[in-house]
C-alpha positions, 0 to 999 in steps of 0.5 A, a space after each residue: 220483687 228483689 230490692 237492690 241497694 244502691 252504693 252510697 254515693 259522696 254527694 247523696 249527703 246534704 242532697 235533699 233526698 229523704 229517708 226512703 228515696 231509694 224506693 222510688 225512681 230518681 229525679 232525673 236530670 241531664 248532666 253533660 259529664 254523664 252525657 260525655 260518658 254515654 258517648 264514650 261507652 257506644 263510640 269508644 273508637 271515634 275521635 272526640 278531641 283533635 289537635 293537629 297530629 294529637 287525637 283523643 278517642 271518646 274512650 280515651 277522652 272519658 278515661 282521662 276525665 274519669 282518672 282526674 275526677 278520682 284523683 281529685 275526689 280522693 283528695 276530698 274535692 268535690 261541690 264548691 271546691 275550686 280547681 284553677 287551670 292555666 293551659 293552652 290550646 293543645 289536646 289534654 286541656 279539654 279532659 283536664 277541664 272537664 275532668 275537674 267538672 266530673 269531680 263535681 268541683 268548679 273549674 277556674 280557667 285562667 287566661 294565659 294572656 294575663 300577667 302574674 298579678 293578674 293571675 294571683 288576683 283571680 286565683 285568690 278571688 276564686 278561692 282556688 286550692 289546686 292549680 293545674 298549669 302548662 309547663 310553658 306557663 309556670 313562669 307566670 306563677 313563679 313571681 306570685 306563687 307565695 301569695 297563693 296561700 290557699 293552694 297546698 304545696 302538692 296541689 301545684 300540678 304541671 301538665 307534664 313531668 315533674 319540676 322544682 316545686 311542681 307535682 308532675 300530673 301523673 304523679 298527681 293522678 297516682 292510681 286513680 282509676 279510669 272508671 266513673 267518679 262516685 259522685 252525683 250532680 245538682 242542677 245548682 252545682 257551680 260548674 265554672 267561674 269564668 273571669 269575663 275578658 271584659 273591656 274595663 278593669 280587673 274582671 269579675 268571676 262569673 259563676 255558672 251552673 250545671 243548669 247553665 251550662 246544659 242550656 248552653 250545650 243543648 240550645 246552641 246545639 239545636 240553633 246552630 244544627 249540631 249533631 253526632 257527625 258534627 266536626 267543630 274547629 276552635 280558633 280561639 283560646 280554650 280558657 274563653 267563654 266564647 270558644 265554648 259556643 263550639 266546644 260544649 255543643 259538639 261534645 253534648 252531641 257526641 261529635 268531634 272537636 277540632 282545636 286550633 294550637 293558634 290562629 292563622 288564616 292560612 292554617 284555618 283554611 287548610 284544616 277546614 279542608 283537610 278535616 272536613 270541618 262542619 262549624 266553626 267560630 272566629 271573631 270579627 277580626 279573624 273574619 278580616 284576617 281570613 278574608 285578606 288571606 291570599 289562599 282564600 280564594 282557592 280553599 275548599 270550604 264546601 264542608 263548612 256549614 256553620 260559621 259563628 261570628 261573636 265577641 264584637 259586631 260584625 261590620 255589615 261590609 264585613 259580613 257581606 264579604 263572608 257570605 259572598 266568599 265563605 259561604 251562606 252559612 253565617 251566623 252572628 251571636 250577640 251575648 254576654 258571658 253573664 248569660 243571655 244571647 240573641 243569633 242572627 241566622 242565615 235565613 235572615 241576612 237578606 232582610 235584616 243584615 244589620 240585626 243580630 237576630 232574635 233570642 236564643 232558645 230558652 232566652 227572652 230580651 227587653 229594652 228598658 230606659 234609665 228609670 227601668 221602664 220597658 220601652 216599646 219597638 223602635 226606641 233605644 234603651 238598655 238591653 236586658 235578657 233573661 233565660 235558663 242560661 243566666 249566671 248564678 252570680 258573680 263570686 263573692 259580690 253580691 252587690 254587683 250581682 244585685 245592681 246587675 238585675 232588673 225585674 219585670 212585671 212578674 218579678 223575674 230577674 233579667 240581666 242588664 247588659 250595659 248595651 244599648 239597643 232597639 227591637 224592630 216590630 218583629 222582635 229582632 234586636 239591633 245593637 246600637 253600642 256600649 253605654 260606656 262608648 256611647 259619645 255625647 257630642 253637644 248634647 247629641 248621642 253618637 254611636 260609634 258603631 254607626 261611624 265604624 260603618 261608614 268608614 268600614 265602607 272605604 276600600 283602604 280600611 281594614 279595621 276601625 274603631 271610633 272613640 269619644 275625645 275631649 272637645 273644647 266647644 262639643 265636650 266630646 267628639 269622634 276620632 277614628 282610629 284605623 288600621 289601613 289595608 296593606 298598600 293603602 294610599 289614603 291619607 288621614 286627612 283624606 279619609 277624615 274628609 271622605 267619612 265627613 261627606 257621608 256622615 250627619 253632622 253630630 257624627 262627624 270626626 275630629 280626626 282620623 289616626 292610623 294604627 298598626 293594631 289595636 288592644 284587644 281582649 281574648 275575643 278580640 274585642 277592642 278595649 276602648 277603654 285603653 284607647 281613650 285613656 291618653 286623651 283624657 288624661 289631661 282632663 283628669 277623668 277616665 272615660 
């Protein structure tokens, strides 16, 4: 027998391989960068990434990732090294993000919605030593550049031509080859740090490993029925974890990822028809806007098999309108970036319309009380989740990580969600509200989502959110903030009276206020903390 000596790879050092390990087969695991490379090898001319007129074939996508991975590797970057990216919705964002991953480095995607100070905080907190930025976004970095002392001068990279103080992307790549980078991966390698677009304060960095992202890819691919013929359309920012509900499954199966540069209902409908889109993800606000778009009634959505809603609860009236006007393939996902999700599939809308379904493949769910005791079906408590997609922890925050963990009778670590819910006898989950959003009025728990559901049934209400405000008698009471439909004639007083006629006594509104818009995070979730703040300022409290 001929013995072939394998070349040394950069990550064999410290990988746990004992002497003589080359004499037996590898302990093989499936890693996303290697799956992408196989798709490129066998389907090189097939479209991988599409954004408007810009297209990357699988071969070009893979080679673009490889060049960046090799350029990073040549500079000594690998496991545990952080590369931050601040990019928009364009074709090259995908190979840049996942080129970092291919180098075995850790990707830190940043939100273009953040202020310079917020960006500086996240870049510093992550420990990033390299920063890749779109030309139109370098002005976000300029005011805080001097504070980014861990990023070397030649590691400020602009995804375009050279600019003062910035290295051009092509110059950074230099002569880096387009071949596969000389690295091997481990399941516990950090894949990314996602700074969750939370609704309170500065976000925490959530560390996800290759193991977690593999689970994310195959579990969602199976649940939402992706395959090699799938054409998925993203409508939200590419840095957002929710957007990856389309990105990773479609790349995992070797399909085609379509990117909408900026959401517009008419553009969304036109893209679905033109490109024969099979899968898409939108947040509830986007569904509401699409339902109100005049072009919907004549749009061709016949190719659309899967429409996912996530980010915040989809009101029952909106859900029914989507099913009636956009098609039957609606999935609703409840989950958190820390790594847990449930999903309501199309076949259950008829019997459990207000549920968010059962755990996604590989997850489990429990409902616990304030003392950490598991509650039976039908009782409301905090939702806790467990499974292969869970985070490794909050970056640099061991205390916060420990505080998020609840252990079951077998000692397994579940993630506490901070959301209130209940399970029915069949194990379907129903979301009642965020723990912090729950209103305690006169000693009674009032769940804003229940009140929002009633208000959402009024024909003049486009969108609604309910918050708790100070009340002299009851301590707290419900206030409805409403975005009315165009041409609505209802008054605030009329809407309050209409709603209170339909609400329980403890749920009744102290007022209705019309708004033009709500503050939202990257996935469209209403920032209730910001809405509550002015009402509680006089009390000297932050709720």
